[in-house]
C-alpha positions, 0 to 999 in steps of 0.5 A: 500500500502507498501509505505503508510504503511512504512510512517505510521510506521515512523509516529508511531515510531516518526522518522518522525512525527514532520517533516512530520507534519510541511510539512503537515501544510505548504502545507495544511494551513487551513486544519491542523485539517483535517491532524491531523485526518489522523495522528491520524488514522495512530497512531491508526493503521487505514488507510482506508481513503476515496477518497478526494481532497487535497488542494494545490496539482494539480492532473492534468497530465499536466498544460494545458487542460488534465483532468486525475486526480490521486486519493488518496493512502491508505494501511493496518495495516500490511503494505502490498500492495493490488495488485489492488484497486479502484480509491479512494485508491490512491493519487493524484500526481502533474503534474510535475511527468508526464511532464519534459521539454527537448530538445527531449521529449518522449511521454508515454502511461501508463494505470495507471487506468483501466476504464471498458467498463460498466463505459463508456457512449456509448450514449454521446461523453464523455471522461471517468475520469481516477481518478474514475477508478481502479488503476493498480500498475504494470503499475504505476511502469512501468510509474515510470520506464520511469521517472527513465530511462530518469533521468538516461540518463540525468545524464549519461556522456556517453550517450547523453552528453549535451543533455537533454531528457524530457517526456510527460506521459498520464494516458491512462485509456481508448482507447479514452484517448490514442487517445487524448494523441496521438493528443497532442503528434503530435501537434507542438513543440511550442503548435501549432495545428496539421495541415493537410498537404500534406508533413510532412517531415519537420514537428516537433511534440511535441514528438520524439517517443512514449513509449506504450501502453501495450495492443495489441488492443490499440497499433494497433489503435495508430500504425495506427496514428503514422505510417502515421507520421512515429513517432517511437512507442515502446510498452513494453507489446503489444505482438500480432503477427499482429504488426510485419507486417511492411507494416501496422505498419511501425513505431512500435517496441516493447521490448516484444517478439511476441506471436508466440515466446511464442507459440514456447516456450510452445510447446518446453517445452512440448517436453522437457519432452516428453509429448505427450497427452495434453489438451489445454484451452483458454479464450474466446477472440482474445488473447486466440484464436490466442495463442492456435491456434499457440500452437496447430499448433506447438504441432500437427506438433511435433506429440503431441496429443491434447486430449482435447480442450475447452474454459473457459466459463462464466458459472460455470457449463460448467467450472466444466464439462470442469475440469471433462473432464481434470481430466478423460483425461490428466495430462498435460494442456496448459492454454492460457488466460487472468488473469480474466478468469484464476482466475475463472478457477483455483478457480473452479479447487481448488474447484473441488479438481483436484490435481497432474496435470501439468499446462503450462501457458502463460506469461500474468498469469505466474507471477500473484499474483492474481492466487497465492493468491487463497486459497489452489492453491498449491494443483493443482500440478505443474505450469510452464509458460513463463514469460518476461525475467528479467533485471537489473535496478541499483538503480531503487528501490532507485528511487522508495523509494524517496517520490513522494509527501506529500500524497504518500511518497514511492511506491515500486514494490512488484511483479515479474511482475512489475519488469520485465515489468518495465525493458521493459519500461527501454529498450524502453527509452534506445533504443530511447536514443541510436538511438538519440546518433547515429543520433546526432553523439555524442562523449564522450564529446558532441553531435552535436546540430546544427541539428534538429532530426525529427521522421522519421530520428529517425525511421531509426536509431532505425532499426539499433540501437544495444547496450549493457545494463548491459551485455545484447545485445539489438536490433530490428529485421526486424519486430521490435521485440527484440531478447529477448525471455522468461524465463521459470518459475516454481511456487515453493511451497516449502516455505509458500509463492509462489515463482516464480523460473526461471528454464530455458529460450527460445531465438528465435534466437536459437530456443531452450529451455534450462531447468535446471532440477535440479531446479525442484522438482516434486510433486509426490511420489518418485519424479518420474521425470524420468518416466514422461520424458519417457512416457509423462504422470504420472499415467494412461498415454496414450502414443499412438493415433490411427487414423481412416480411411483416410477421418475420422481421429480417434475420441472418441465416443461423447456418451461415452467418454474415455471408451477405450482411446486406440482405436478411433471411426470413425466420422459420414460421415458428420463430420470430425476431425483433426488428433489426435483430440478428437472430431468430427466437422460438415463439411460445406455444399456447393451447388449452393445457390440462394443468391450466386453471381454466382447463381445470375449471372446465373439467370440474364443470364437465364432470359435474355435468356427467354426474348430474346426467347420470343421476337424472337418468337413474331417477327417470329409470326408477320412475319411468312409469310415472306420469311426469316421466311419461309427459316428459317423453318417456323413452325419448328422455333417455336419448336426450340424456345420452346426447347431454352425456356426449356433450359434457364429454366433448370437453375432453376433445378440446383440452391438450395440444391439438392433433389429428384426432381433433378433426372429429370434435366439431362434427361430433358435437353438431351430431349429438346436439342435433339429436338432442334438439330433435328430441325436444322438438318432437316432444313439443310437436307431439303435445301440440298435436294431442291438444290442438291438432288431433281434433282438427287433423285426425288422420294426420295424427293417426298416421303419426302415431301408427307409423311412429312418426317421432322416431322417423323424425329423429332419424331423418333430422339426425341423418341430415346432420350426419350427411353434412358432417360426412361431406365436411370430413371428406372434403376439407375437415378441421385440422390442427393449425397454428396462428401466429400472434406477435411472439406466440403460436396459438395452437388450435383446430381449424374449422376446415371448410367454412361452407359445410361448417356454417351449413351444419351450424345453421341447421342446429340454429334452425332446429333451435328456433323450431323448438322455441316456436312450438314451445311458445305455441304450447304456452296455454296447455295444461300446466303439467304438460306446459313446457314452454318456460323450460324449453324457452329458457334452454333455447335462449341459452342456446341462442346466446351460445350461437351469438357468442360463437359467431362473435368469437369467429369475427373478432380480430386475433380471436384464435387465442381464445377460440378453444376456451370459448367453444369448450365453455359454450358446449358445457353451458349449452348442455347445462341449459337443457339439464337445468331447464328441462330435466331438473324441474321434473326431478324436483316434482318426482322427489319432493312433490310426489302428489303431483306425480299421480294419474289423478292429478294429471287428469284433474289438470286436463279437466281444468284445461278442457273447462277453460277452453269450453268457457272461452268458447 
């Protein structure tokens, strides 16, 4: 580390040797020989000290029950600091560095150590020890920025005069440590435990606000806890767009822009140079997925072709294949990834000798020293990216230059990312201070100390806070996001060491990107920046993109990619591709599945109908010689019941993936429905004949009875329908068919010949109308023979069935629901006959036996005769 190297340099030069040795002796007492060995190693230029406990230095975060320990710091002979190190490479710090008393205390969450998931015991509820984890220098510097900001405010005479801020900071190396720290922050101000209350309006937790954490995933968890208590939370690096939802996270703020603004900045950067043919690469996590989705959405809307998309795999072979595709396809690539996967990717890019390309990268990796330290990384071409905006913190380096402890004298930031991240922390602390300043009604001399500020009051003040910090205006918008945008940085290869050059900026309020082209040196022959601006690509550009037909947007041939990049090949019918895409995607198959909720509902109805039909058949069989059964049709009733049973069974033909067997389902339904309607029609006609036509047309009635006219009518009417359906099945039968609707294929059984289908349908409509007509004619018959109401009710349900069925056929994109509608209407039509015609008769048989007698029927006929005679 740089600070330790400087310390050793001082020791070797003799400038501080004696004084430091005296301090070591006083602090370590009996361990003088141990200290001498350390100093000896420093004089010999060796500094590779293993982790060890140093007596006299308390490594706890706090003086209470916190157990996060801080390991020892080592450096190198050259004095340069490594970007990351293991837990054994950094010093322990005293608890005084993590707590500071004050009238208003701020909580801080800084993952100075990072515990990998593999190091966490998932079988026992044990909190990981942070001191054994990897040390992270960027968050250590951010932690120091919070200490600096608090001290800066406490020393200020303009901001919060006569008020002292304090802090309580936790090393949140793992999510469970964050949660423990939050419970400590939420505990009572005097150390009381957090109690379960119904009203926390007057509850005063230990901290007035919380700064951090940097991770979006962890910030979501913490925001849910703090949101209940309305304790303000200001993150300095959590950029997930979900956190802008104030309904779910009412107390969350941040000093870093949302990811949606980053995607806008990247899309505008691409448009700035007229690039219209790009590749998009992402890491295989939620951060990469959401970021790339937003970039693709914005660039596609701007008419930019996404010629290639891929995910960085953990397999080197797949990554190499992806790099080869990029090499053959585009010259501009957008990379949205975390640092670990980006290092894997760029290492293989260098190894594959992919040169002279343009790379646009996200803010998480744009200032990464891990990437710029890859050997020969400058060969990959031009690298641009978004970065957290710079800010000024006067005297911060002087603050860091102060010795932190005897074993760690100085810790200076050595990366651009650390400085920018630290400024976000600095802003967060100052935002809280200005909100407090307004609440306490402070003037130039003092603040109102008689009132006690509660977190929910501070939350309201933060929403309205607006202040000037080193000529930068800062405030939070309605979503808790800052007005600051991003800097556009360029990796400058002109020097021996990579330098991050700021070439422009993006501000979300303006919605525009500003680029200073004079700061860009294009890494191509003859400095052809103008050519790239006009065409959007460098050598071998592809300026246009052609679409395929309406249903299948243009696509490359997957078997022979990139042979003719100026022409597109249609996807297969079961595939689709977004406009201007490079690949085909399989469409989703939709049909009435057995395990769907609607299918289960239909099966319950159908099986219930089958049970009901069998029950009615049993009741009619046991009472077949009674007047009610005879008046309902006698043996004809069993034909109706058989037809109803077939109707309920039709449901099984409609559920499941359609196959060749589905061609009989519509004809089968039409035939059985015709048989049922014929039975109802014959029974209505017979009753009319007996009471109204027998006396007027006695010969016709005799012929009807003598030659079994009812059975002849059953046969003829059903035979007509059978002939129609036979012609239908032998000419153009229903067949399984897939209807393409957007990104899906709707599997269904088509109607086949529309002529025969409509002829069959209208034939059943004719029978239904005839049934309704004869039922209406018999409305004044004896009430025990009067079936007008029941038949009319059944037929009205059938009419509704016909109307809905025809509407489903003419509705645009109706194929998605055709099977569901047909199946439901089939069940409904069968139920209408069962309930309207048979249930009333079953009710009389079971519960009104006095009306199921010959005497009762004769009395009804006599009353009817008297009524007729009286009318005449």
